[in-house]
C-alpha positions in Angstrom: -0.1 -0.1 0.3 2.6 2.2 1.0 3.7 2.1 -2.9 0.9 2.8 -4.3 0.6 5.8 -2.1 3.8 6.7 -3.1 3.1 6.3 -6.4 0.1 9.0 -5.8 2.3 11.4 -4.5 4.9 11.4 -6.6 2.0 12.1 -10.1 -0.1 14.6 -7.8 2.7 16.4 -7.0 4.0 16.1 -11.2 0.2 17.1 -12.7 -1.8 19.0 -10.1 1.6 20.7 -8.3 -0.5 23.7 -7.5 -3.1 20.8 -4.5 -0.3 19.4 -3.6 0.4 19.7 -0.1 3.1 18.0 0.9 2.7 17.6 5.2 -1.4 17.3 4.4 -1.8 15.5 1.3 -0.3 12.4 2.3 -1.9 12.4 5.3 -5.3 12.5 3.6 -4.3 8.9 0.5 -2.5 7.4 4.4 -5.9 8.1 6.6 -7.9 6.9 2.6 -6.6 4.7 1.8 -6.2 2.4 5.5 -10.4 2.8 6.1 -10.3 1.4 3.0 -8.3 -1.3 4.0 -10.2 -1.5 7.2 -13.1 -2.0 5.6 -12.7 -3.7 2.8 -11.9 -6.4 6.0 -14.5 -5.6 8.0 -17.0 -6.5 5.0 -15.7 -9.4 3.9 -16.0 -10.9 7.4 -19.6 -10.1 8.2 -20.7 -11.3 4.6 -19.5 -14.8 6.0 -21.6 -14.2 8.2 -24.7 -14.3 5.4 -24.6 -10.4 6.6 -24.8 -6.7 5.2 -22.4 -4.0 6.2 -26.2 -1.9 7.6 -27.4 -4.8 8.4 -24.6 -5.6 11.2 -24.6 -1.7 12.1 -27.6 -1.9 12.9 -27.2 -5.1 15.1 -24.7 -2.9 16.4 -26.1 -0.2 18.0 -28.9 -2.3 19.3 -26.0 -4.7 20.7 -24.5 -1.3 22.5 -27.7 -0.1 23.9 -28.7 -1.4 28.3 -30.7 -4.4 27.8 -33.0 -5.8 26.9 -31.6 -4.6 23.8 -34.0 -2.0 22.4 -34.2 1.3 20.4 -36.2 2.8 18.5 -36.0 3.5 14.9 -35.5 7.3 14.9 -32.1 6.1 17.5 -31.1 3.8 15.3 -30.9 5.8 12.8 -29.4 8.4 15.1 -26.8 6.6 15.9 -26.0 5.7 12.1 -25.7 6.7 8.2 -28.7 5.7 6.8 -32.3 7.4 5.2 -35.3 6.3 7.3 -36.1 4.2 3.9 -32.9 2.5 3.8 -33.2 2.2 7.2 -36.9 0.3 7.5 -35.9 -1.9 4.4 -32.9 -3.1 7.0 -34.9 -3.2 10.0 -37.5 -5.8 7.4 -35.2 -7.7 6.2 -33.9 -8.3 10.1 -37.3 -8.9 11.3 -37.8 -12.1 8.5 -33.9 -13.8 9.2 -35.7 -13.5 13.8 -32.5 -11.4 14.5 -34.8 -8.4 15.6 -38.0 -8.3 16.6 -40.9 -5.2 16.7 -43.2 -4.2 19.4 -45.8 -1.6 19.8 -45.7 1.4 22.4 -48.7 1.7 24.2 -48.3 5.8 23.7 -47.2 5.8 20.6 -48.1 2.7 17.6 -46.7 4.7 15.1 -43.7 4.0 17.1 -42.6 0.1 16.0 -39.6 -0.5 19.0 -36.7 -2.4 18.0 -35.6 -5.4 19.8 -32.5 -7.6 19.9 -33.7 -11.1 20.2 -31.3 -12.9 22.4 -30.0 -16.0 19.9 -28.9 -12.8 17.8 -26.5 -12.2 20.6 -24.3 -15.2 20.0 -23.2 -14.4 16.0 -23.2 -11.0 17.2 -20.4 -12.2 19.6 -18.9 -14.3 16.9 -18.6 -11.6 15.0 -17.5 -8.8 16.9 -14.3 -11.5 17.7 -12.9 -11.9 13.8 -13.6 -8.1 13.5 -11.3 -7.2 16.7 -8.6 -10.5 16.0 -8.6 -9.1 11.9 -7.8 -5.2 13.0 -5.6 -6.5 15.9 -3.4 -8.5 14.0 -3.8 -6.0 10.8 -2.8 -3.2 13.1 0.3 -5.2 15.5 1.5 -6.4 12.4 3.0 -2.8 11.7 2.7 -0.6 14.8 3.8 -0.8 18.7 1.6 -0.3 21.1 2.9 3.1 22.1 2.5 3.9 18.1 -1.6 2.9 18.9 -2.0 4.7 21.9 -0.1 7.6 19.8 -2.0 7.3 16.5 -5.4 7.1 18.6 -4.5 10.4 20.6 -4.2 12.6 16.9 -7.7 10.7 15.8 -9.3 11.9 18.8 -8.2 15.3 17.9 -8.8 15.5 14.8 -12.2 13.4 15.1 -13.7 16.2 18.3 
């Protein structure tokens, strides 16, 4: 990947010099390709467990909520980058496959909370362990613990 980024930087410098920031462009490309590589690995693991990335994101969002893992569709949508129509489609698919169930809200029948089914926990835990192991191996192959902590601190500063 390093050669690919170096090649992009060389081409950028040569053919688009007016936009070549020697300090920030390498950072931009590095962040982009690191995220792209990690996303590809995660997508592969999620797909191997018969889930789409959006489905896993919904299930993980529910799992991060307190037991009994119930959220309204609005709560789920607020923690994801998905349209309400897209979320409805994902929720219908997850419900049809038995990963979640929907109930009616006593005070407002228009709201149908989404509840993570208990048998889904084992699948989620399996996928999360696989994701964690692949990510850990990928990061530890290139960075020391100190570098991981430094990078995390610096990226947190960029996202605050």
